[in-house]
C-alpha positions in Angstrom: -16.5 16.2 9.3 -18.7 13.8 8.3 -19.2 14.0 4.7 -18.3 12.2 1.0 -17.2 15.3 -0.7 -14.1 16.0 -2.1 -13.3 18.0 0.3 -13.8 15.7 3.4 -11.0 15.9 6.1 -11.3 13.7 9.6 -12.3 9.8 8.6 -14.8 8.7 11.3 -16.0 5.0 12.0 -19.5 6.2 10.8 -17.7 7.4 7.6 -15.7 4.5 6.8 -18.7 1.8 7.5 -20.8 3.8 5.0 -18.3 3.0 2.4 -17.2 -0.9 3.2 -19.1 -3.5 1.2 -20.8 -7.0 2.6 -19.7 -10.1 0.4 -22.8 -11.7 -1.3 -23.7 -15.4 -0.2 -23.1 -17.0 -3.7 -19.6 -15.4 -4.4 -16.4 -16.8 -5.3 -12.8 -16.1 -5.3 -12.8 -14.7 -8.5 -15.3 -12.3 -7.3 -12.5 -10.3 -5.3 -9.9 -9.5 -7.8 -6.3 -10.8 -8.5 -3.9 -8.6 -7.3 0.0 -8.7 -7.8 2.6 -7.6 -5.5 6.5 -7.0 -6.4 8.7 -7.1 -3.6 11.6 -8.4 -1.6 15.5 -8.6 -2.4 18.0 -10.6 -0.6 18.0 -9.9 2.8 14.7 -8.0 2.9 12.0 -11.0 2.0 10.2 -10.0 5.2 8.6 -6.9 3.7 7.2 -8.9 1.1 5.9 -11.4 3.3 4.4 -8.9 5.7 2.3 -6.8 2.8 1.4 -10.4 1.3 -0.1 -11.7 4.5 -1.8 -8.4 4.9 -3.2 -8.3 1.5 -4.7 -11.9 1.9 -6.0 -11.0 5.1 -7.8 -7.8 3.4 -10.0 -10.2 1.6 -8.4 -10.7 -2.2 -9.5 -13.8 -4.1 -5.7 -14.3 -5.5 -2.4 -12.9 -5.3 0.6 -13.3 -7.1 3.5 -12.0 -5.7 6.8 -11.7 -7.6 10.1 -12.1 -6.3 13.9 -12.7 -6.6 14.4 -16.3 -7.0 16.3 -16.4 -3.4 12.6 -15.6 -2.0 10.6 -18.5 -3.5 11.0 -21.3 -1.0 10.7 -18.1 1.5 7.5 -16.9 0.4 6.0 -20.4 -0.4 6.5 -21.7 2.9 5.2 -18.3 4.7 2.2 -17.5 2.6 1.1 -21.2 1.3 -2.0 -18.9 0.0 0.2 -16.7 -2.5 1.3 -17.9 -5.5 4.6 -17.0 -6.8 6.0 -14.8 -9.6 9.9 -15.9 -9.4 12.0 -13.0 -11.1 15.2 -14.0 -13.2 17.4 -12.5 -10.9 18.6 -14.1 -7.5 18.8 -11.3 -5.3 16.5 -8.4 -6.7 13.9 -7.3 -9.0 15.4 -7.3 -12.4 12.2 -8.2 -14.9 8.6 -6.8 -14.8 6.3 -9.4 -15.1 3.2 -9.2 -17.6 0.7 -7.2 -15.8 -2.4 -6.8 -17.7 -4.3 -9.9 -16.1 -4.2 -8.0 -12.4 -6.8 -6.2 -11.1 -4.3 -3.8 -8.8 -0.3 -3.7 -8.8 1.9 -2.6 -5.9 5.8 -2.5 -5.9 8.2 -1.7 -3.8 8.3 -3.6 0.0 11.4 -4.7 0.2 12.8 -4.1 -3.1 16.0 -2.5 -3.1 17.5 0.4 -6.1 19.8 -1.9 -8.0 20.4 -0.2 -11.2 18.7 -3.5 -12.7 15.7 -2.6 -10.5 15.7 0.9 -11.9 15.6 -0.2 -15.5 12.8 -3.1 -14.5 10.5 0.3 -12.7 10.9 2.1 -16.5 9.3 -0.9 -17.8 6.7 -1.4 -15.2 5.6 2.3 -15.4 5.6 2.3 -19.5 3.6 -0.7 -19.1 1.0 1.5 -17.5 -0.8 -1.2 -15.0 -4.3 -0.4 -13.6 -4.3 0.6 -10.0 -1.2 1.0 -9.2 0.7 1.3 -5.6 3.8 2.8 -5.3 6.0 2.3 -1.8 9.1 1.9 -0.1 12.0 1.7 -2.3 9.9 2.4 -6.0 9.5 5.7 -4.1 12.8 6.0 -3.4 13.8 4.9 -7.1 11.6 7.6 -8.8 13.0 10.0 -6.2 16.4 9.6 -7.7 15.2 8.8 -11.1 12.8 12.0 -11.7 12.7 11.4 -15.2 10.3 8.7 -14.0 7.7 11.0 -13.3 5.8 11.6 -16.4 5.3 8.1 -16.8 3.3 7.4 -13.9 -0.4 6.1 -14.8 -3.0 8.1 -14.0 -4.5 7.3 -10.5 -1.6 5.7 -8.5 -1.5 5.6 -5.2 1.9 6.5 -3.1 2.5 5.3 0.1 5.7 7.8 1.5 6.4 8.4 4.9 8.0 12.1 5.5 11.7 11.6 4.5 10.6 9.5 1.1 7.9 12.4 0.5 10.7 15.2 0.9 13.2 13.2 -1.6 10.1 12.2 -3.8 9.4 16.6 -3.7 12.6 17.9 -3.2 11.4 20.0 -0.2 11.4 18.9 3.4 8.0 18.1 4.7 6.8 20.1 7.8 3.6 20.5 9.5 3.3 23.9 8.2 3.7 22.5 4.6 2.3 19.1 4.3 -0.8 19.9 3.1 0.3 22.3 -0.1 2.9 19.5 -0.7 0.7 16.6 -0.9 -2.3 18.9 -2.8 0.0 19.8 -5.1 1.8 16.1 -5.8 -1.8 14.9 -6.2 -2.9 17.5 -8.6 0.2 17.5 -10.5 0.4 13.9 -11.3 -3.0 12.9 -10.7 -2.1 10.5 -7.8 -3.6 9.5 -4.3 -1.0 10.4 -1.8 -0.7 8.7 1.6 1.7 10.3 3.5 2.2 8.2 6.4 3.0 9.0 10.2 0.7 10.4 13.6 -2.1 11.7 11.7 -1.7 9.8 8.4 -3.2 12.4 5.5 -4.7 11.6 2.0 -5.0 14.0 -0.5 -6.5 12.9 -4.2 -6.3 14.8 -7.5 -9.7 16.3 -7.5 -8.6 18.4 -4.1 -9.9 15.7 -1.0 -7.9 16.0 1.7 -8.6 13.3 4.4 -7.2 13.0 8.2 -6.7 9.6 9.4 -8.4 9.6 13.4 -7.0 5.6 14.3 -3.3 4.5 14.9 -0.8 4.7 17.7 2.8 4.9 18.8 3.2 1.4 18.8 2.9 1.3 15.0 6.0 3.4 14.4 8.0 -0.1 13.8 9.3 -1.7 10.9 7.2 -3.4 8.2 4.3 -1.3 9.4 3.8 0.4 6.5 4.3 -3.4 4.5 1.1 -4.0 5.8 -0.8 -1.0 4.8 0.6 -1.7 1.5 -0.8 -5.3 1.7 -4.3 -3.9 2.7 -4.4 -0.8 -0.1 -3.7 -3.5 -2.8 -6.2 -5.7 -1.7 -9.1 -3.2 -1.6 -8.1 -2.0 -4.8 -8.1 -5.7 -6.3 -11.8 -6.0 -5.0 -13.0 -2.8 -6.6 -12.9 0.0 -4.4 -12.6 3.5 -5.9 -9.0 5.0 -5.2 -9.7 7.5 -3.1 -12.3 5.2 -1.0 -9.5 2.2 -1.1 -7.1 4.6 0.5 -9.6 6.0 3.5 -11.0 2.4 4.2 -7.2 0.9 4.3 -5.4 3.5 6.4 -8.7 3.6 8.7 -8.7 0.1 9.5 -4.7 -0.6 9.5 -4.9 2.0 12.3 -7.5 0.2 14.1 -5.9 -2.9 14.3 -3.0 -1.3 15.5 -5.1 0.5 18.0 -6.7 -3.3 19.2 -3.5 -4.6 19.3 -2.0 -1.9 21.3 -5.1 -2.2 23.8 -3.9 -6.5 24.1 -0.3 -5.9 24.2 0.8 -2.5 24.4 2.5 -0.3 22.4 5.6 -0.5 23.0 5.9 -4.3 22.2 3.8 -4.0 19.1 5.1 -5.2 15.8 3.7 -5.0 12.7 3.1 -8.8 12.4 0.2 -8.0 15.0 -1.2 -5.6 13.0 -2.2 -8.6 10.5 -3.3 -10.8 13.3 -5.7 -8.0 14.4 -6.8 -7.3 10.8 -10.3 -9.7 11.0 -11.1 -7.7 14.1 -11.0 -4.5 12.5 -12.8 -5.9 9.5 -15.7 -7.5 12.1 -15.9 -4.2 13.4 -16.4 -2.1 10.1 -18.7 -4.1 8.5 
């Protein structure tokens, strides 16, 4: 089905291409948003790096990544295009930075679930950031601390895989009930839910349900979801509406995976390959 209505289902290349924007010749980095990514912890800095690199490859103007102090040099060396905000803690996220200046915020890749991180998540949610993406351990923190759910800003994007979404909803997610659970969560919390996996599905608060048509088994690898978070963050920071950003990001993420798998096969595909093929995916759609 190829329509932009709330009940649109299968995403096609024509549909995604119709949503994409070309850059103006006289534009500058300030026209493409300033994003904030909060992620990383001792032993899990790779997730924040993957998300940061994917965000930069997806057209954001500026990106600041908030990391524990153990990750500062790692991030600066791995992604020199990214600015760093350094947490007071050496090993984990313990204090939310001011978020008012950012056009979009993502939290979760490699975050960990330290008790201080849980408290920092509550502070972050109470600050009501605009265009918030919640991924990975940030989802797990909310699932274990359900009193945080009412603090969600309207329009939050959740990017769980099935196990994370099962924790979040308290029900085992199956092919039979996934649409119902997704739609109910989107409606109850005014959230966009990107349920990752084979045939990733997206639900919106107004009843929209979208099924992705790109991707392959090679993307079932560590870090693939972190790359998606980076892509979504960049699109939100550039001003794409929530549902459009989710559809574009999921489709392009899968398309980059398909292009990578065509060249190197799906068995050997790693998440860093997705970042390398993002430029080809964007060029195909614009």
